[in-house]
N, C-alpha and C positions, 0 to 999 in steps of 0.2 A: 331646375336649372335652365328652363326654357327662356327665361328672361335674361337677355344679354347685358342688361344694365346692373351688373353685380360686381362687387369687388373681389379681390383675390381670396380674402378670408371666407366670404360666402361661397365662392366657387369650391374652395377646398373642403369646407364643411359639407356641402352638398354631395360631392364625390364620396366623401368618407361615409356619410349616412346611408348611401345606397350600396356601398361595398360591404359595410359591417355585417349585415345579416347573413351574407354568404361566406365571408372570409374571416370574420372576427375583428374586433376593434384594433388590435395591434397590427395585424396584417394589412388591414384597410389603411391605417395611417402610413405604414411603410410604402404601400402602393401609391398613395397620393404624393408622397415625397419623390418617389421614382418618376412619376408622371411629370411633375414640375421640373425636376432635374433634366429630364429628357427634352421637354419642350422649351424650357427657359434657361437651363443651365443653373438653376437656383438650388441652394441647399436650404435647410430649415430656417437658418437665420435670415436668408434673403426673403423667404416666404413671409416671415414675421415683419420684416422691414416694409415689404410691399403689401401688407395686409389690407390697407385702405385704398390701394390703387385699383382703379376700375379695370376689369378684365376686358381685353380686346375681343371682338367678335370671333376672330380667328382662334383665340385660345379657348373660348367657350365651345366652339364647334369641334375642335380637336379633342378636347377632354370628353365631350359627349361621345365621339367616335370610339375613343379608348374605353370608356365606361361600358358601352354597349357590347364590346367584345369581351371585357372582363366578366360581365354578367352572364355570358355564355361559357364561362370557365376557361377561356383561352388564356394560356400562360402569359403573364405580363412581359416576360423576356422576349417572346415572339412578337408581341404587339409593338414593343419599343425597339426591337431588334438589337438588344444588348443584354448582357449578363455580367455580373461581377464575379470574378474568380481569382483568388490568390493575389489580391491587390491590383488586378487588371480589369479594365472594361473590355469585354469581348463582344464582337458582333455574333449574333446567332440568328438562325431562321429555321424553318421546318425541315431543312436538310440535315440539321445537326441536333443532337441532344442538348438539353440545357445542362450545363455543368453543375454538379451537385456539391454540397459542402463535404460529403464523404470523400470525394475525389480530391478536394483540397488537402484533406488529411493524408491521402496517399502521396501527393506531391511533397508535403511537409516531411513525411517519413523518409522519402528518398533524399531530399535536400539535407536533412539533418545527418543522415548516415554517410553522405558523400561530399559534403561541401568543402572538405579540406583536400579533395582530389582535383587536380587540374587536368584538362584535355581529355575528359571522359567521352567515349563514343556511346551515344544513347539512341535506342530505337523505341518509338511509341507506336504500338500496333492498334489500329482503329482510332485514329486521332480525332475524328469529328470536327469540332470547332478549332482544334489545335490547342486546347486548354492545357493539357499536360505537357505537351512538347514545348510550348512557348514558355510556360512557367519554369520548366527545367532549364531551358536555354538561358533564361534571364537570371537564374539563381544558382546554377552550377558553374563554377569559374571556367571560362574558356572551353565550354563543352561543345561537342560536335553532335548535333541532334538531327536524326532522321525520323520521319513519320509517314505511315502509310494509312490509306483508307480506300475502300472499294467504291465509295460514293464520290463522283465528280463534283456534285453540288456541295458536299461537306468540304472537300478540298479547296474549292473556290473561296469559301468562308474562311477556312484555316489560313490560306495564303494572305488574304486581306488582313486578318488579325496579326499575323507575323510581321507583315509590312508596317502596319500601324504601330506596333509595339517594338519595332526595330530588333526583331529576333531573326536570326539567320537559321532557317530550318530547311533541310532537304526533304521536300514533300514528294511522294510517289503514289500514283493511283495504282493500287494492287489488291488482289484477292489473297487474303492470308492463307487460304488453302492451296494456293499455287505459288506463293512468293518464296523465293529461295535467295536470300541476300548473300550467301557465301559463308565460309568458315572463319571462325575466330576474329570477328569484326567488332563486336560490341562489348563494352564493359557493363552496360545495363540494358535490359529489355523490360519495358513496362507496358501493361495493357489493362484497360477497363473495358472488356469486351461485353457483348450481350450476355446476360446471365439470369434473366428472370424467366422462370418456367412458364410455359403457356398456361398451365393450370392456375397460376397466380393472377391472371388477368382480372378475374372477378373481384379481387380484393383491391384493385388499383383505382385511383381517382380518375375521373373523366378527363381532367385537364391533361393527364399523361396519355391515356388511351386514345383520346380523340385528336391529339395534336402532334405528339412526338413520334419520330420514325420507328415503327415496330421492328424494322430490321436491325436497329441498333439496341433494342431492348430485350427481345424474347428469344428463347431457345426451346427446342422440342423437349417434352417431358421424358422421352425415352433416351435422350442423349444430352443432358444438361451441361456436360463438360466439353462439348464439341469444340469450342474455341480454345479452351485451355489446353487440351491435349495436343491440338495442332501447334499452338504457339510454343508449348514446352518442347515438342519434337524439333521445331525450328531452332529454339534456343540452345538445345544441346549441341547443335552444330555451329550456330552463329555467335554464341557468346564466347568471349575469350576465356581461357582458363581462369578460374576464380571469379568469373563474371556473375552478376546478380540478376535475378528475375523477380519482378514485383507484379502482383495481380490485385485488382479489386475484385471481390467475389460475392456470391450469394451465400449468406450464412448457413443456409440449409445444406449446402454441399461442401462446406469447408473441410471436413475430415475425409471425405471421399477424395477430394482434390489433393489434400496433403498426402494421403496414401499413394495416390497415383504418382505424384512427383518424387516421392521417396523411392518407389519402385523403379522409376526411370533413372535414378542415380543422383538426384539433386541432394545437397547437404545443407546443414545449418538452417533447417526448416523452422519457420515461425508463423503461427496464425496470430494476427494483430487485431485487436478490437477497435471499433470506431468510438466516437465520443458518446454514443448511445449504448455502449457495452455489447454491441453485436460483432460477431466474427466477420470482419469486413475485408481484411487484406491477408495475403500470403506473401511471404518473402523467402527466398532461398538462394542457393549459390551453386554454380556448376563446380563439380569436383575438379581437383587439380589433374 
């Protein structure tokens, strides 16, 4: 692709051929489409229409820059500074985790169970890019959503996303281990906290280990439920009577967490599997 006198089809094929050995053909094709959408605003139809159009020098240079970063396994979401989540385009950077499809399932679970309730008060703990909070604000009718995170950098991104997507969120920089929101405030508390055991690092892809914030991913092997136990304690006070608690979880600790929550007095406990059949979510309710 060093020759700048190439058309869009040749540029696209060149990118795909270099990405396929690392990412596979399907993923490489998807990446090329994302690149052209980010740089040109084109969808696949637009790429076909412009197939014989000569690529500008700027486009060739920019695609080469993106390619070089992808060949180092940097996530394309960080390179393009955007990620798709629950029908929304979100800004992301290395201060935030990249939203996962499993987390879309968590949002969908909450929306389906609560979309006939108006004026719900919702708290998202560890909001990151704001993905969960914004999705719930846009899909739960007339909801009042608050979101906390300890990272100022993540909150900057989350606030930009909320503004771009016209979602009214009450963001607060706070440490969950010190945060005391008050009693009987929320109808729903949701969290996708750090939950990957330190010992699982060896099994993870380099694009995650080398680029995504470890503080938002990992927990110590000797206390893997550290965030869940703290959030549950807070929820016992801050949820309204009959309020609901939703967690995304590490499947290897699902039953330990369920036992803990039951001991703390939560009721209507359910472990919910994700689309891959893994125990990925826990939902429960504060007793009356």
